[in-house]
N, C-alpha and C positions, 0 to 999 in steps of 0.2 A: 565432509562437505555438506552444506545445507541444500535442501531441496527448494527450488524456486517455483512459485505459482503465480498465475495471472488471473486477475478478476476482470472479466470481459463480458461485453454484450455482443461480440462479433458473431456468435453462433445463433443469435436470435433473429430470425427473419421477420417476425411479427413486430419487433420493436423498432419504431421509426428512428429513435435516437440511439444508434449503436455505440457511439463514443461516450465515454464517461468524461465529463468536462471538468475543468479546474474549478469553475464556479460551483458546480454541483458538489464536488469534493469538499471545497472550503465550507460550504453551507452544512453539509453532513458532519464533517469532523469538528466544526465549531461547536456542535451540540454534544460532543463527546468529551467528558472532562479529562480523560487521560491521553488526549492527543494534542500535539502542537504542529504548526506548519513551519517548514523551513525551506529556503531556496538553495541551500548548500548542505550536503552531507559530508562531514569530516570523519575519515577513518584513520585511526592511529595504529600503526603497527610497531613492531619492536625496533625497526630501523628507519621508518619513514612515516610521513603523514600525507594523506591524499584527500583532496577536496573534490567533490562531484557536484556540479551545478544541476539543478532540476527542481521539481516540485515534490517535496517529501512531506508526508504526514507521519510524524514520529509518535509511536505508541510507547508510553512509559508503563511498564509492568514489573513490579517488584524491583529488582536491581538491574533490569535490562531496558534498552531502548531499541525498538524494532521499527525500521523505516518501511513505510508503504509508499512506493514511488509511482506517481502518475506519469505515464509516458505513452505518447501516441494514442490516447483515448482508452488506455487500460491501466489498472493498478497492479503493481508487481510487489511481491513480498517473498522473502526467504524464510523458510521454517527453521528457525534457530532453536526453537523450544516447542514442546507439545502445547504450551499455553497459546501459541500463535494460531493454531488450527481453529478453535472455536471463535476467536476474534475475526479471523479471515472469513469464516462462514457467516458471521453476524453482519459484516460489512457487505459481503456479496448479496445477502438477502435484502439489506436496506437499499442497496443500489440497483436491485432487480437485475443482477448479473450472474454469470456462471463462473465457475472456478475450473481452470485447466492447468495442467503441469507445464512448466516451461517458461 
C-alpha cells in the first residue's frame, strides 16, 4: 500500500494565504516541463476502470505517471516510488508549504 502525503500551509500561522490555490498551482506546474494538468484521473484495474474528477497535476517520471491532486487548498500525493519523495519536497519548498502524512 502506498503512503499518502499532504502538502499544506495549514500549520503556518504567519502565512496569510494558508490555502494553496488552483491558479497558484497552474502557474507553478506550467513552469515544470515534466508536469501536465488534468481534470480527470483515470485508473484502470484488471476488471474495471474508474474516473475521478478533480484538479490533478500529473508528473511523468521514467515509465510512471504520478498524480498530485489539489483538494481543499492542499496537494495530495501517494508515494508509489522513492523518486516521488525529492519531487514532493521540491514542490513543497516552491509553494512555501509543509509536508504531513495523511
